[in-house]
N, C-alpha and C positions, 0 to 999 in steps of 0.2 A: 372476452375477464377484464372488469376494469383494475385494475394499476393499484396499490395502500402506495404510499410512495415509502416507510419505515412500517419493519417490525423492534422492535425494543424489546427485551429481555434482559428482564432483572429483577431479584427477588427483592430487594429494597423501592416498594412501592415510590416512595423519591426524589429516583435515581430516573425515574419510567419519568415520572410525573415534569424532573427539571426538560429530559432529553425533549418531552410530548410540548412543554412549555412552549421552547425555544426552540423548534422547530414552527411552533404556527407560529409565529413571526416573520418567516418566510413563505407559509400559505402554506407550511409540509402536511399533507395525515398522515399520521402517526397509531398504533396503535399496539398495546402495549399487555407484556405477560412476564407470570412472575420462577417460568419454569417454564424450562425447554422443552420440558416432554407438550408442554402446551403448546409452542410456539411450531414443533413440528403437524403437531392437529389445524396446528395454524395456516400451514403454507402445504400443505394436502388440500385446502379449500380455498382459502386465495392469495390472491398472485402477489407479492412484493418489490421493490427496486433497488432497496438494502435494510441489511438486516444488522442492530446494532443491541451484543449481548455480549453480557457479562463474564468470565471466566465463573466465580464463583459459587457454584449455584448448588440448590437442593437438587439431590435428583442426578439429572445427567447434568455435570458441570460443562463449563466451557469448551472444551477437550474431548470431549464424547457431542458431546455437540452440534463440532465439523468431522467428527468421525461419522456422523448420521450423516450428512448434510454430504459427504463422499456418497455415500455408503448405496443413498438415495440415486443419486446424481442432479442434490439439487444447484444452482450455480450461480442463485440468488448471492449479491458479493455481502460478508459479514467486514463488519467492522466489532471487532473486541476491543474491551474497556474493563479497569481490573482496579480494587482498592491494591493487586498486591503486583502491583506495575516493577516486578523485574526483571533480569535483562533477559532471563530465561523464557519466563512463561510468554515475553515478547516475540522471542525467534523463535517457539514451537508454535502458537500460533500463526505467526505469518509460514510458516514449514505446511502444515497441514489445513493453509489456501486460507487461509482470513489475508484478506488487502490494507487490514489495516489495526495497526494497534496506538489504544488512547488508556492512558496512565488516571485514577479516580485519586480526587475530584480538574476535574475542569470547568474552564471556562469558559465562556455560552465562542467564544473566536474560534479555544480548540476545536467543539463541538464541531463546529461550521462548518470547519476549512474542515474534516474529515468527513463533513457530514458533502457537502458539495464533490469532494473527487472520490465519493463511493457513489451518487446519481449519475457523475459524471460517467464513471468505470463503468456502473447497469444498464446507460445510454451505448454505449460502445461495445458489450458484450450485446447489448442484441441488434443491435445496426448489422455488426460484424456474423452472429447467426443466421439471419436473414440473407445474409450474400455465400455467393463458394469461394472459394479462401485458391487460392493459386498456387498449388506446392512449388518448391524446391528442390533443389540438394537439400539443403540448409535447415530449413523454416518455411512458414506458415506465412507468404504478405498477405493482410486484405485490403482489395485497394475496388477504392470505386470513384465519383467524381464527391462524395462527403467521408468517405470515412479509413485511414486507414493509421497503420503503425507498425511503423519499423523493430523488429527484434532483434537483443544485441550478439555479437557474431559467437557464432557456437563452442569459442574455445574458452568463450569470457563463463563468469558464474555470477550468478543472479542471486540478493533474496531476495523472494517473492514474484511481486514486479514491480520492484522503488528500485530498489540500485544494482548494479554491477560491481564488480569488482576484473581483475587479471594479473595472472602474478606474473610478472616478468622469471628470467633462464636468472637474473637476481635473488630471486626469489626477494623483490620491494611486492609492493600492491599497486598498482593506480584502478581507483576506486569514481566511477560517475552517476546517477538517475537514469535509470532507461527509460524512452522516449512514450512509453505504456501511460508510465508516470504523468512525465508532461503532457497525456493526449487531457489527461482531467485534471489537469493545474488549466488547460488552455493557451493562456498565455505569459511568460514571463515577459515582468521588468522588473525585478528587481534580484539578485541575487548576497546574500552574507556567508563570510566563509570564516572561518577558526580561523587560527597563524600557526603558521609552520613551527612543528615544537612541540606544539599543543597532543593530546589524546583523545583520541576516538573510541567506542566502545557499540561492538553487534546491539543491531539493534535499537539503539539509538543513535535522536537526533542529532548530523552533525553540518548544514546547511539547515539554511530557511529559505527558500522563496519567498519570492510575492508573485501574484500571478494580479489578473491589471482587476479584479471583482477587489484587490486590497488584502483581500485573506492570505496570514500570514502558514506557508507549508515546508512541515519540517518532514529530511530528506533523511530515516534511518540507515543506518551504516552497515555493510553488509558484512564486516568485519571490522575488530580492533588494530589498535594501532597507532604511533608516533607519528604526524605529518611531517613530513624530511622536503615535499614542496606543494602546494598549490598551485591553479592556478588564471594568476590574476587576468591573465585578458578575457573572462568572463568577468570579474566585476569590470570597469571598462563595457563592456560588448555581451549583458546578459542573453539577448536573445543566440548566441553562437549556442549556446547550453539544449537546443530547441532544430535549430540545424542543424546542427555535427555533435549528439550527446554521448556519443560511444569512442570518440575519437578525438581529435581539434575541443567540445565540450566535456573531455574530462576534468574532475575537477579538485584532486588529493590524489599523489605518492604517497603512500607511505611504508611505513617500514610492521610489518606486522606481529604482533606477539604471540598467537596460539592455534596460528591454524590449520592445525593436525583437531584439534578441540571443535573448532569451530566452522567446519566447513558440513556437516553430519544438515547446517541446516539454510543450504548454500542450493540451486541448481542448478543444473546445465542449461545453457543456457538457446544450445539447441533443443530440448523439453519444451521452451516460449510455443505455449498453447492455453488459451484463455478461452 
């Protein structure tokens, strides 16, 4: 069965048309529906590489749609878009399995950045599912000559498959980006960091990563807090992020503001299986 690139689900036809028009500039095929129920029906008949779905939908909303995908074991990656772009909405959909969250209205560049990562995530998922994983005592490494990714260390926590944090014995948090997220960008050409003393917020972009495709990729923070130190080496050598994302490629050290509340949106890294 031939794959269609994208299934777009939004009750505003103008949004569906915008997604279709933008994706057409890169020869991507898009099928649109206005309800989650129609989307589920299509998913039972057609194969899609990526889903772009609104949260506020008639009938099943975006949260329930993600729950239904999980209950049906549908692994198609989902990017959630919403005009109700609260932090709570962003981290909730990521917890439920979405791979990205994009506030509306979005620009051409913002949508294509998410779509490029989503389609590459789909490629990685397909290639990994076609090979036998090597199980280790702490995680799973998918290895062949074509694709592999390194899971974050078991004692770390992650926000979806995007960013990670490690809480030190002093109570500070070290944060960074996952190797899997970097694989969806492919090659890092530049990174933009915030300044020390600035605040970051869980589920909101805290870093801008530029890929070789010249697209700008936002990294969503896994935790809220004040930056006390940033990794200056990344500004001089962005490739360090790819070479060692969990140790020398750390991004910020922060003083967290509400660990007890925000930890419910994390996953332990020992559960990192896609």
